[in-house]
N, C-alpha and C positions, 0 to 999 in steps of 0.2 A: 536414396531418394528416387522414386520412380520418375521416368522421363516425362510423364504427363504433367508433373508439377514444375519441371525445370523452367519453362518460359515465365511463369507467374513468379517464381522465387527469384529469378535473375532480374526481372523488371522491378520487383519490390526492393531488392538490395541496391540496384543502381539508383532508384529514386531516393532512397534514404541518404546516400552519400551527398546529395545536393540539397535535400530538404530538411535534414535533421536539425533539431534545436540544440544549441549549445547549452548544456546544463552541467552544473558542478559535480554531479555524481556520474558523469560519463567521461570516458577517456582512458587511454592505456595506462596513464600514471595515477589514476584514482585508486586509493586504497580500498580494500574489500569492506572495511568498516563504513566508509562513506556510502558505498552501494547499499549496504545492509540498512543503514539509518534511513536512506531515501526510501527504500522499499517499505519500511514500517510506516513512514510518514505519508506516502502516497496512497495508502489504502483508503479508498473512498474520499480522497481529498485532492482538489485540483493542484496542478503544478504551481500556479501563481501564488496560492496560499502557502505552499510548502517552502518555496525558495527562501524567504527571509528567516524562517525558523530554522531551516536546515543549516544555513550559513552561520547563524549564531550558535547553533548546537555544536557544530564541528570546530568552531573557534574555541569553545569552552571545553569540549570533550573530544579531542582529535583522535583518541584511541579508546577501545573498550575498557582498558584499565583505568583511564581518566574518569569515565562515567561510573564504573564499578566502585571507585573510591569515594564518590559523592553519594548523597542520599537519594532514595527514590522520590522523595518529595520535591527535590530540586529538579529532577527530570520532569515531573508533573508540572511544575511551575514554568519551566522553559517551554513546555509543550504549548502553552498558551491556548489559543482558540482554534487549534487544528481539529478539535473534536475527537470523540472517542478516546478520552485520555488513558484508558486502560492500556492503550498501545504504548504509552510512555512507561508504565510500570513494567510491561513485558519486555520492552527494549532495555530497560535498566537490568531486569533479571537475566536477560540474555547476555548483557555485558558482564555481569558477575559470573555467569556460567563460562563464558569464553575466557575470563581472567583465571578462574579456578581450574578449568579442565583442559584448556588449550594454550596455556602460557601467554594469554593476552592476544593471540592471533586468531582472527576469524577462520574457522575451518573451511576447507575447500570441498570436503566430501559431503554430498547431499544428505546422506543418512546422519552424519554428525551435525549438520545444520538443522535438520528436522528435530534433533533431540534438544535443541535450545528452546527456552520459553518463547512463546509467541511466534515461532517459525513453523509454518505449515508447508504443504507441498509447493504452492506457488512461490513463496518467499525463498525457500531452499533452492528451487530451480532458478529463480532470478539471480540470486547471489552466485550460484555455481556458474551460470552462463555469463553474466555481465561483469563479474569480478574476476572469474578464473578461466573464462573462455571455453567452458565445457559444452559438449553437445548434449543438450537436455531440453525437453519441451517446456517452454515458458508460456503458460496459458492464462492470460487475464481476460477481462471483459472485452478489451479492444481486440486482442488477437482472435478470440472466439467469434466476434462479429465479423471481422474480415474474412476468416476462413469459411464461416457458414455462408456468407454472401458469395464469395468468389468461387468456392469449391462446391458447396452443397445447394446453392441457389435459394437459400432462405433469407428472409428480411432481417432476422436477428437470431441469436443463439439460445434464447430462453434464459430463465433466471438462475440456473445452476450449472456449474462446470461438471462435466461427466468424464468417465474414463475414456469414452469414445472421442471426446475433444482432445485429450492428451495423446491418444493413439494416432489421430489424424494429423495433428501438428507434428508429432515425432516422425511420421511417415513423410512429411514434406520437407523436413530439414536435410540439408546437405550432409554428407558423411564427415567432412572435415570439421573438427570442432570449432575452430575460429570462424569459419564461414557460417556454421550453424548459429553461433552466438550472434553474428551480424544479422542474420535473417530474422532471428527472434526479436531483436530490438527494432528492426525495420518494420515487421509486421505490427508491432505494438504502436510505433509512431504513425503508421498509416492509419490505424484505427483511431488514434487520438486527434489527428489533424485533418484527415480527409474522409475516411469511411466512418463518419460519426453516426451516433445512434439516430438523431432526429433529422438532421439535414446533411446527408452525405453529398460530398462535392464530386459526383461521378465524373464530371467533365475534366477534373484535375487528377483523376486517379490513374496511376501508371498501369493498372491491370484491368481497366474498364473493358478492353477488347476481349479479355478472357474471362470476364466475370459471369458466372452462371446466373446470378440474380438479375443482372442487367439483361442478359440474353433472354430470360424468362419473362421480361416485361416488369420487373420489380414488383413482384406479388407482395401483398400485405402480410405482415406477421400474423400467424395463426396458431402460435404455440401457447403454452401456459401464460396466464396474465401476470404481468409484473406489478408488484404492489408499490405504489408511490409512498415515499417516506414523508409523513407530515412532521413538522417540528414545533410550530407555534402551539403553545398550550400543553405540550407533552411533558412527561417526566424528564425527557432529555433536555428540554429547555430549562426546567427548574434545576436539574443537576448542574447545568452550565452556569447558572446564576450563582449557585452556592459555591462552585469552584472558583468563580471570578473573585469572590470575597476572600477566599483562602489563599489564592495565588497572589493577591495584592497585599496580603498582610505579612509583616515582618515576624510576627509571633502568633501563637494560638489566639483564637478569638472566642468571645463568649457567645452563647446561644442566641442572645438578642440581636447580634449583628447578622446572623443568618436568617432569623425570623422575618426580617423586613424585606427580604428579596421577593417573597411570594405570598399572596394573601390567603391562599387555600391551605389551611393548617394540615389537612390530611394528606394532600399531594406533596406539600413541602417535607413533611416527616417521611413519607414514603421515599422521596427522592434522597433525603439525607441518609436514611437507613441503607439504601442501595449503595451509596458511596462508601459508607462504612463497611458493608459486606464485601465490596470490591477491593478494599484496601486503599482507596484513594484518599480517604479521610480517616483520621484516628481521633478518638475521644481521650483527652488527657485526664489524669487523676483528679484535676481540679474542676472538671466539668467543661473545660473549653475544648475547641475543635482545631485541628491543625492538619497540614499535609504530613504524610508519613516521613519519619526521619531515619529509620534504621534499614539495614539490608533486608530484602524480602525473605 
């Protein structure tokens, strides 16, 4: 780590020790599986919504083997209203792969992690750092925003993570693996709690004195536009309504029970077809619809 970053990194690490949230997927005695489950659930989903589902999930499936032995449909059911339920299918498929290829233990090697269904660069790095204490750049939206403001003087980091983002964060990390993992979670927490996107609390920031963005007068964001995601009236909303019916049913349901959730026949059929294509819904031989029951 270059000396130029040392004061910033030290300040962030010290701040985290006193400001961190106590969350069930954090701590020295937390199993790697819990860290992995949390990372799947936290994608595009706030902590407050994840907490109750995470706790129920871990009670029911405390190990990858437990989840792999159950059906993917039950994983989708337990996922509830977290959104983007394909994450539940991928997490179930990852559990099956861990059970089959790794003896039921979450692998520590980032390459092995990335070979699992649903695990990309970010999730592999997060599990390697937070579950196994490795020195690896963990770069999510919060980390990118903190680094772009504090180091590069930009209001935000833009819509997409780049190789340059990973290289910059990696350059900032201490050489010691445990310290690096601590810094990674500290940067993430700072972005989530203080250096937020819309209303950053600069007066409470531990690195405000060294922040390039503040020093530049907090210039406005001038990068590529970020597209706001609309929900009302979209296929996503219709998919969610269809899934609500299936998650709440103890057995397969007839088409009529799905038809009542949305009046637009064309959009409803398109949403249902999408769920079938994604493997979130299956069409039984008798013409009824259900959550998937077999292994992926």
